[in-house]
C-alpha positions as CSV (number, residue, x, y, z in Angstrom):
1,X,16.0,24.3,10.8
2,X,12.4,24.7,9.7
3,X,9.9,24.6,12.6
4,X,7.6,21.7,12.2
5,X,3.9,21.7,13.0
6,X,1.9,18.6,14.0
7,X,-1.9,18.4,14.1
8,X,-3.6,15.7,16.2
9,X,-7.4,15.1,15.8
10,X,-9.8,12.7,17.6
11,X,-11.0,11.7,21.0
12,X,-7.6,11.2,22.5
13,X,-9.1,10.8,26.0
14,X,-10.6,7.4,25.1
15,X,-9.0,4.5,27.0
16,X,-7.8,2.7,23.9
17,X,-5.9,5.8,22.6
18,X,-4.3,6.8,25.9
19,X,-1.0,4.9,25.5
20,X,-0.4,5.8,21.8
21,X,-1.3,9.4,22.5
22,X,1.0,9.5,25.6
23,X,3.9,8.0,23.6
24,X,3.5,10.3,20.7
25,X,3.2,13.5,22.7
26,X,6.1,12.6,25.0
27,X,8.3,12.0,21.9
28,X,7.2,15.3,20.3
29,X,8.1,17.2,23.5
30,X,11.5,15.4,23.6
31,X,12.4,16.5,20.1
32,X,10.9,20.0,20.6
33,X,8.1,19.8,18.0
34,X,4.9,21.7,18.8
35,X,1.6,19.9,18.3
36,X,-2.0,21.1,18.3
37,X,-4.8,18.8,19.5
38,X,-8.2,19.3,17.8
39,X,-7.7,22.9,16.6
40,X,-10.9,24.6,15.5
41,X,-9.3,25.7,12.2
42,X,-6.3,24.2,10.5
43,X,-5.2,27.2,8.4
44,X,-1.4,27.0,8.8
45,X,0.9,24.7,7.0
46,X,0.9,21.2,8.6
47,X,3.8,18.8,8.3
48,X,2.2,15.7,9.9
49,X,-1.4,14.9,10.8
50,X,-2.2,12.2,13.4
51,X,-5.9,11.0,13.5
52,X,-7.2,9.0,16.4
53,X,-10.4,7.5,14.8
54,X,-12.9,5.9,17.1
55,X,-15.4,4.7,14.5
56,X,-15.9,4.6,10.7
57,X,-16.7,8.0,9.1
58,X,-15.8,9.9,12.2
59,X,-13.7,12.2,10.1
60,X,-15.8,13.1,7.0
61,X,-14.3,12.6,3.6
62,X,-15.0,16.2,2.6
63,X,-13.1,17.5,5.6
64,X,-10.1,15.2,4.9
65,X,-10.1,16.3,1.3
66,X,-10.0,20.0,2.2
67,X,-7.1,19.2,4.6
68,X,-5.3,17.2,1.9
69,X,-5.6,20.1,-0.6
70,X,-4.1,22.5,1.8
71,X,-1.3,20.2,2.9
72,X,-0.6,17.9,-0.1
73,X,2.7,16.5,1.2
74,X,1.9,15.9,4.9
75,X,1.5,12.2,5.9
76,X,-1.9,11.4,7.4
77,X,-1.5,8.6,10.0
78,X,-4.7,7.0,11.3
79,X,-4.8,5.2,14.7
80,X,-8.0,3.1,14.5
81,X,-10.1,2.2,17.5
82,X,-11.7,-1.2,18.0
83,X,-15.0,-0.1,16.4
84,X,-13.0,0.3,13.1
85,X,-12.1,-3.4,13.1
86,X,-12.4,-4.6,9.5
87,X,-13.8,-1.2,8.4
88,X,-12.1,-1.5,5.0
89,X,-14.5,-4.3,4.1
90,X,-17.5,-2.1,4.5
91,X,-16.6,1.6,5.0
92,X,-14.2,2.0,2.1
93,X,-10.5,2.8,2.2
94,X,-8.9,5.7,4.0
95,X,-7.3,8.5,1.9
96,X,-3.9,7.5,3.4
97,X,-1.8,4.3,3.2
98,X,-0.6,4.8,6.8
99,X,-2.8,3.4,9.6
100,X,-2.6,1.2,12.6
101,X,-5.1,-0.3,15.0
102,X,-4.7,1.1,18.6
103,X,-4.5,-2.4,20.0
104,X,-1.5,-3.2,17.8
105,X,0.3,0.0,18.6
106,X,3.9,-0.3,19.7
107,X,6.9,1.8,20.3
108,X,8.0,1.1,16.7
109,X,5.1,3.3,15.5
110,X,6.3,6.2,17.7
111,X,9.8,5.7,16.5
112,X,8.7,5.8,12.8
113,X,7.1,9.2,13.5
114,X,10.2,10.5,15.2
115,X,12.4,9.3,12.4
116,X,10.2,11.2,9.8
117,X,10.2,14.4,11.9
118,X,13.9,14.4,12.3
119,X,14.5,14.0,8.6
120,X,15.5,10.3,8.7
121,X,14.2,7.4,6.5
122,X,10.9,6.0,7.8
123,X,7.7,4.4,6.6
124,X,6.3,8.0,6.1
125,X,9.1,8.6,3.7
126,X,7.3,6.4,1.2
127,X,5.1,8.1,-1.3
128,X,1.4,8.6,-0.5
129,X,0.6,6.2,-3.3
130,X,2.6,3.3,-1.7
131,X,1.0,-0.1,-1.9
132,X,0.0,-2.1,1.2
133,X,2.7,-4.7,0.4
134,X,5.5,-2.1,0.5
135,X,4.2,-0.5,3.7
136,X,3.7,-3.9,5.5
137,X,7.3,-4.9,4.7
138,X,8.7,-1.5,5.8
139,X,6.7,-1.5,9.1
140,X,7.3,-5.1,9.9
141,X,10.8,-6.2,8.7
142,X,11.3,-9.9,9.4
143,X,14.9,-10.6,10.3
144,X,16.4,-14.1,10.8
145,X,18.1,-14.7,14.2
146,X,21.6,-16.0,13.3
147,X,22.1,-19.0,15.6
148,X,25.3,-20.0,13.8
149,X,27.1,-17.2,11.9
150,X,29.4,-19.7,10.2
151,X,26.5,-21.2,8.3
152,X,24.6,-19.5,5.4
153,X,21.2,-18.2,6.6
154,X,18.3,-18.9,4.3
155,X,14.7,-17.7,4.1
156,X,12.1,-20.0,2.5
157,X,9.4,-18.1,0.7
158,X,6.4,-20.2,0.0
159,X,5.0,-20.1,-3.5
160,X,2.0,-22.0,-4.9
161,X,1.3,-23.9,-1.6
162,X,-2.4,-23.8,-0.8
163,X,-3.3,-20.1,-0.7
164,X,0.3,-19.0,-0.1
165,X,2.6,-17.2,-2.5
166,X,0.5,-16.8,-5.6
167,X,1.4,-13.1,-6.0
168,X,4.8,-13.0,-7.8
169,X,5.3,-9.3,-7.0
170,X,4.8,-9.8,-3.3
171,X,7.2,-12.8,-3.4
172,X,9.9,-10.6,-5.0
173,X,9.3,-7.9,-2.4
174,X,9.8,-10.5,0.3
175,X,13.0,-11.8,-1.4
176,X,14.4,-8.3,-1.8
177,X,13.7,-7.5,1.8
178,X,15.6,-10.5,3.1
179,X,18.5,-9.9,0.8
180,X,18.7,-6.4,2.3
181,X,19.4,-8.1,5.6
182,X,22.0,-10.3,4.1
183,X,20.1,-13.6,3.9
184,X,19.6,-15.9,1.0
185,X,15.9,-16.2,-0.1
186,X,14.7,-19.5,-1.5
187,X,11.4,-20.0,-3.4
188,X,9.6,-23.2,-2.6
189,X,7.7,-23.7,-5.8
190,X,4.8,-26.2,-5.7
191,X,6.7,-28.8,-3.8
192,X,8.0,-28.2,-0.3
193,X,11.5,-29.4,0.7
194,X,11.7,-32.4,3.0
195,X,13.6,-30.3,5.5
196,X,14.7,-26.6,5.9
197,X,16.9,-24.6,8.2
198,X,15.9,-21.0,8.5
199,X,12.8,-18.8,8.6
200,X,9.6,-19.3,6.5
201,X,7.6,-16.5,5.0
202,X,4.2,-16.9,3.3
203,X,1.8,-14.4,1.6
204,X,-1.9,-15.4,2.0
205,X,-3.5,-12.4,0.3
206,X,-7.3,-12.4,0.8
207,X,-7.9,-16.2,0.8
208,X,-10.7,-17.6,2.9
209,X,-9.7,-17.9,6.6
210,X,-10.5,-21.6,6.8
211,X,-8.1,-22.3,3.9
212,X,-5.3,-20.2,5.5
213,X,-5.9,-22.0,8.8
214,X,-5.7,-25.5,7.2
215,X,-2.6,-24.6,5.2
216,X,-0.8,-23.3,8.3
217,X,-1.6,-26.6,10.1
218,X,-0.2,-28.6,7.2
219,X,2.9,-26.4,7.1
220,X,3.6,-26.8,10.8
221,X,3.2,-30.5,10.5
222,X,6.1,-30.5,8.0
223,X,8.2,-27.8,9.6
224,X,7.5,-27.9,13.4
225,X,10.8,-26.2,14.4
226,X,10.9,-23.3,12.0
227,X,9.6,-19.8,12.7
228,X,6.8,-19.0,10.2
229,X,5.5,-15.5,9.4
230,X,2.3,-15.2,7.4
231,X,1.2,-12.0,5.6
232,X,-2.6,-11.7,5.3
233,X,-4.5,-8.8,3.7
234,X,-6.9,-7.9,6.5
235,X,-7.3,-10.5,9.2
236,X,-9.7,-10.0,12.1
237,X,-8.4,-10.2,15.6
238,X,-10.0,-13.7,16.2
239,X,-8.7,-14.9,12.8
240,X,-5.1,-13.8,13.8
241,X,-5.4,-15.7,17.1
242,X,-6.6,-18.8,15.3
243,X,-3.6,-18.7,12.9
244,X,-1.2,-18.4,15.8
245,X,-2.8,-21.3,17.6
246,X,-2.5,-23.3,14.3
247,X,1.3,-22.8,14.5
248,X,2.2,-19.5,12.8
249,X,4.9,-17.6,14.6
250,X,3.3,-14.2,13.8
251,X,0.6,-12.8,11.5
252,X,1.4,-9.5,9.8
253,X,-1.6,-7.7,8.2
254,X,-1.0,-5.9,4.8
255,X,-4.4,-4.1,5.1
256,X,-5.1,-3.3,8.7
């Protein structure tokens, strides 16, 4: 077995990073993988790099580029602090498709790292050119709770309803994901059904927040008893809370 080498960079002592850092390092110790926190020089091959980023531009692009050239196949996973909220709107994209806000961290993220390091399929198995849609679906699979296994389970994917479902590629990704779990995806089209039994998925892209909010309210008026998951490109924390109050079961960001 090849000995893996993990590099961790950032101000891991910050309060917002304490729990993600603790979970990650405990997991690495359990599987026997050495890790190096803020090494002065990274001159040995690295298999995985974990960045705890406190604010935009903390890790200079030139430094990340040099690191990427030395370690072209190592996933770079960014854990973003609260000061990075919405940074992609103003600070430009990271040179990695893999990132998570610290306040959204869960044991699932630690598990994805463990799967990758133990040579099992994980989100980090995706290519470094993976799109946000693919990563969002892999990180946040939405499964239907089978209340009655004798009945067919369906998933309603909203298309052309307000700001929802106008991206045909994303709609197909959602359908393929649900078929993978053994459920039957149904596309709504422009007219919603009068009733529906199952779960509802909707892709809102980068539509104005007020339009997303209004459409969620309309949707919940029609389907008050159905779980509804909405994918949004890059919602702010307060926007996500507004969408939940409007009736969405959960909001999953595609661009975090």
